[in-house]
Biopython code that builds the backbone (N, CA, C, O; Angstrom):
import numpy as np
from Bio.PDB.StructureBuilder import StructureBuilder

atoms = [
    (1, "UNK", "N", (99.827, 110.558, 122.105)),
    (1, "UNK", "CA", (101.132, 110.578, 121.488)),
    (1, "UNK", "C", (100.968, 111.081, 120.063)),
    (1, "UNK", "O", (99.899, 110.950, 119.466)),
    (2, "UNK", "N", (102.025, 111.653, 119.531)),
    (2, "UNK", "CA", (101.951, 112.180, 118.205)),
    (2, "UNK", "C", (102.872, 111.350, 117.266)),
    (2, "UNK", "O", (103.515, 110.390, 117.691)),
    (3, "UNK", "N", (102.906, 111.746, 116.019)),
    (3, "UNK", "CA", (103.636, 110.998, 114.974)),
    (3, "UNK", "C", (105.135, 110.857, 115.303)),
    (3, "UNK", "O", (105.714, 109.793, 115.083)),
    (4, "UNK", "N", (105.739, 111.879, 115.806)),
    (4, "UNK", "CA", (107.166, 111.827, 116.162)),
    (4, "UNK", "C", (107.445, 110.893, 117.285)),
    (4, "UNK", "O", (108.448, 110.180, 117.278)),
    (5, "UNK", "N", (106.548, 110.886, 118.280)),
    (5, "UNK", "CA", (106.714, 109.938, 119.403)),
    (5, "UNK", "C", (106.650, 108.513, 118.884)),
    (5, "UNK", "O", (107.448, 107.673, 119.298)),
    (6, "UNK", "N", (105.728, 108.227, 117.995)),
    (6, "UNK", "CA", (105.635, 106.880, 117.436)),
    (6, "UNK", "C", (106.892, 106.573, 116.605)),
    (6, "UNK", "O", (107.417, 105.462, 116.673)),
    (7, "UNK", "N", (107.380, 107.557, 115.816)),
    (7, "UNK", "CA", (108.522, 107.364, 114.964)),
    (7, "UNK", "C", (109.730, 106.943, 115.749)),
    (7, "UNK", "O", (110.467, 106.044, 115.343)),
    (8, "UNK", "N", (109.939, 107.598, 116.887)),
    (8, "UNK", "CA", (111.103, 107.382, 117.742)),
    (8, "UNK", "C", (111.122, 105.903, 118.181)),
    (8, "UNK", "O", (112.171, 105.264, 118.249)),
    (9, "UNK", "N", (109.926, 105.398, 118.472)),
    (9, "UNK", "CA", (109.780, 104.007, 118.959)),
    (9, "UNK", "C", (109.783, 102.964, 117.818)),
    (9, "UNK", "O", (109.912, 101.765, 118.064)),
    (10, "UNK", "N", (109.647, 103.424, 116.626)),
    (10, "UNK", "CA", (109.518, 102.548, 115.514)),
    (10, "UNK", "C", (110.839, 101.888, 115.100)),
    (10, "UNK", "O", (111.851, 102.579, 114.980)),
    (11, "UNK", "N", (110.851, 100.561, 114.879)),
    (11, "UNK", "CA", (112.085, 99.872, 114.471)),
    (11, "UNK", "C", (112.311, 99.908, 112.981)),
    (11, "UNK", "O", (113.445, 99.894, 112.501)),
    (12, "UNK", "N", (111.202, 99.953, 112.255)),
    (12, "UNK", "CA", (111.277, 100.060, 110.815)),
    (12, "UNK", "C", (111.573, 101.452, 110.400)),
    (12, "UNK", "O", (110.727, 102.329, 110.578)),
    (13, "UNK", "N", (112.789, 101.723, 109.825)),
    (13, "UNK", "CA", (113.169, 103.035, 109.512)),
    (13, "UNK", "C", (112.318, 103.693, 108.417)),
    (13, "UNK", "O", (112.089, 104.902, 108.454)),
    (14, "UNK", "N", (111.857, 102.912, 107.459)),
    (14, "UNK", "CA", (111.008, 103.533, 106.414)),
    (14, "UNK", "C", (109.690, 103.981, 106.984)),
    (14, "UNK", "O", (109.158, 105.026, 106.613)),
    (15, "UNK", "N", (109.176, 103.198, 107.872)),
    (15, "UNK", "CA", (107.846, 103.548, 108.515)),
    (15, "UNK", "C", (108.117, 104.747, 109.481)),
    (15, "UNK", "O", (107.268, 105.633, 109.574)),
    (16, "UNK", "N", (109.198, 104.797, 110.155)),
    (16, "UNK", "CA", (109.570, 105.946, 110.993)),
    (16, "UNK", "C", (109.612, 107.196, 110.129)),
    (16, "UNK", "O", (109.069, 108.227, 110.524)),
    (17, "UNK", "N", (110.235, 107.134, 108.974)),
    (17, "UNK", "CA", (110.338, 108.255, 108.111)),
    (17, "UNK", "C", (108.985, 108.735, 107.649)),
    (17, "UNK", "O", (108.746, 109.942, 107.597)),
    (18, "UNK", "N", (108.106, 107.838, 107.317)),
    (18, "UNK", "CA", (106.718, 108.168, 106.942)),
    (18, "UNK", "C", (106.004, 108.917, 108.061)),
    (18, "UNK", "O", (105.297, 109.890, 107.801)),
    (19, "UNK", "N", (106.181, 108.477, 109.291)),
    (19, "UNK", "CA", (105.579, 109.081, 110.452)),
    (19, "UNK", "C", (106.107, 110.518, 110.648)),
    (19, "UNK", "O", (105.353, 111.446, 110.939)),
    (20, "UNK", "N", (107.393, 110.654, 110.481)),
    (20, "UNK", "CA", (108.007, 111.973, 110.625)),
    (20, "UNK", "C", (107.555, 112.922, 109.543)),
    (20, "UNK", "O", (107.309, 114.097, 109.813)),
    (21, "UNK", "N", (107.437, 112.416, 108.271)),
    (21, "UNK", "CA", (106.895, 113.267, 107.152)),
    (21, "UNK", "C", (105.502, 113.680, 107.517)),
    (21, "UNK", "O", (105.149, 114.848, 107.354)),
    (22, "UNK", "N", (104.684, 112.754, 108.011)),
    (22, "UNK", "CA", (103.345, 113.129, 108.393)),
    (22, "UNK", "C", (103.297, 114.154, 109.474)),
    (22, "UNK", "O", (102.479, 115.072, 109.409)),
    (23, "UNK", "N", (104.149, 114.040, 110.484)),
    (23, "UNK", "CA", (104.220, 115.043, 111.542)),
    (23, "UNK", "C", (104.553, 116.433, 110.984)),
    (23, "UNK", "O", (103.974, 117.439, 111.394)),
    (24, "UNK", "N", (105.486, 116.461, 110.054)),
    (24, "UNK", "CA", (105.857, 117.734, 109.433)),
    (24, "UNK", "C", (104.636, 118.348, 108.662)),
    (24, "UNK", "O", (104.335, 119.536, 108.782)),
    (25, "UNK", "N", (103.980, 117.504, 107.895)),
    (25, "UNK", "CA", (102.772, 117.989, 107.163)),
    (25, "UNK", "C", (101.746, 118.555, 108.137)),
    (25, "UNK", "O", (101.193, 119.630, 107.902)),
    (26, "UNK", "N", (101.493, 117.853, 109.208)),
    (26, "UNK", "CA", (100.466, 118.301, 110.168)),
    (26, "UNK", "C", (100.895, 119.562, 110.803)),
    (26, "UNK", "O", (100.052, 120.437, 111.003)),
    (27, "UNK", "N", (102.139, 119.737, 111.139)),
    (27, "UNK", "CA", (102.608, 120.982, 111.768)),
    (27, "UNK", "C", (102.473, 122.164, 110.761)),
    (27, "UNK", "O", (102.030, 123.248, 111.140)),
    (28, "UNK", "N", (102.844, 121.953, 109.531)),
    (28, "UNK", "CA", (102.703, 123.035, 108.528)),
    (28, "UNK", "C", (101.254, 123.393, 108.392)),
    (28, "UNK", "O", (100.917, 124.577, 108.371)),
    (29, "UNK", "N", (100.370, 122.404, 108.298)),
    (29, "UNK", "CA", (98.963, 122.667, 108.135)),
    (29, "UNK", "C", (98.364, 123.412, 109.332)),
    (29, "UNK", "O", (97.544, 124.315, 109.162)),
    (30, "UNK", "N", (98.781, 123.025, 110.547)),
    (30, "UNK", "CA", (98.271, 123.688, 111.713)),
    (30, "UNK", "C", (98.743, 125.123, 111.752)),
    (30, "UNK", "O", (98.026, 126.003, 112.229)),
    (31, "UNK", "N", (99.973, 125.375, 111.243)),
    (31, "UNK", "CA", (100.456, 126.797, 111.212)),
    (31, "UNK", "C", (99.658, 127.589, 110.149)),
    (31, "UNK", "O", (99.345, 128.760, 110.367)),
    (32, "UNK", "N", (99.332, 126.969, 109.017)),
    (32, "UNK", "CA", (98.557, 127.649, 108.023)),
    (32, "UNK", "C", (97.147, 128.008, 108.558)),
    (32, "UNK", "O", (96.630, 129.096, 108.306)),
    (33, "UNK", "N", (96.550, 127.060, 109.300)),
    (33, "UNK", "CA", (95.213, 127.344, 109.826)),
    (33, "UNK", "C", (95.280, 128.409, 110.899)),
    (33, "UNK", "O", (94.368, 129.231, 110.998)),
    (34, "UNK", "N", (96.326, 128.424, 111.705)),
    (34, "UNK", "CA", (96.502, 129.445, 112.707)),
    (34, "UNK", "C", (96.641, 130.829, 112.056)),
    (34, "UNK", "O", (96.086, 131.813, 112.544)),
    (35, "UNK", "N", (97.384, 130.885, 110.958)),
    (35, "UNK", "CA", (97.547, 132.149, 110.254)),
    (35, "UNK", "C", (96.209, 132.561, 109.640)),
    (35, "UNK", "O", (95.866, 133.741, 109.705)),
    (36, "UNK", "N", (95.460, 131.673, 109.065)),
    (36, "UNK", "CA", (94.157, 132.034, 108.510)),
    (36, "UNK", "C", (93.214, 132.576, 109.604)),
    (36, "UNK", "O", (92.510, 133.560, 109.380)),
    (37, "UNK", "N", (93.202, 131.929, 110.790)),
    (37, "UNK", "CA", (92.343, 132.357, 111.838)),
    (37, "UNK", "C", (92.814, 133.717, 112.345)),
    (37, "UNK", "O", (91.993, 134.569, 112.684)),
    (38, "UNK", "N", (94.119, 133.926, 112.400)),
    (38, "UNK", "CA", (94.661, 135.204, 112.820)),
    (38, "UNK", "C", (94.270, 136.294, 111.855)),
    (38, "UNK", "O", (93.920, 137.397, 112.276)),
    (39, "UNK", "N", (94.323, 136.012, 110.573)),
    (39, "UNK", "CA", (94.019, 137.009, 109.547)),
    (39, "UNK", "C", (92.582, 137.375, 109.589)),
    (39, "UNK", "O", (92.251, 138.538, 109.358)),
    (40, "UNK", "N", (91.713, 136.467, 109.865)),
    (40, "UNK", "CA", (90.287, 136.732, 109.886)),
    (40, "UNK", "C", (89.933, 137.588, 111.139)),
    (40, "UNK", "O", (88.944, 138.320, 111.125)),
    (41, "UNK", "N", (90.728, 137.490, 112.189)),
    (41, "UNK", "CA", (90.488, 138.196, 113.422)),
    (41, "UNK", "C", (90.955, 139.624, 113.377)),
    (41, "UNK", "O", (90.670, 140.400, 114.289)),
    (42, "UNK", "N", (91.672, 139.987, 112.331)),
    (42, "UNK", "CA", (92.224, 141.440, 112.268)),
    (42, "UNK", "C", (91.230, 142.335, 111.709)),
    (42, "UNK", "O", (91.482, 143.533, 111.579)),
]
sb = StructureBuilder()
sb.init_structure("model")
sb.init_model(0)
sb.init_chain("A")
sb.init_seg("    ")
for serial, (resi, resn, name, xyz) in enumerate(atoms, 1):
    if name == "N":
        sb.init_residue(resn, " ", resi, " ")
    sb.init_atom(name, np.array(xyz, "f"), 0.0, 1.0, " ", f" {name:<3s}", serial, name[0])
structure = sb.get_structure()
C-alpha cells in the first residue's frame, strides 16, 4: 500500500493530510530521478 491508500483509510484528518503530502513529495522525487536517469541515457 502507498501513502494515499493509508490516507484514505485514516480517520485523523491531520495525519491523513501528512500522508498525502508525503505521497506528493515521493511522486515528485521519483519523477526527478526518472528525468535524471533519462538525461544520463541520452
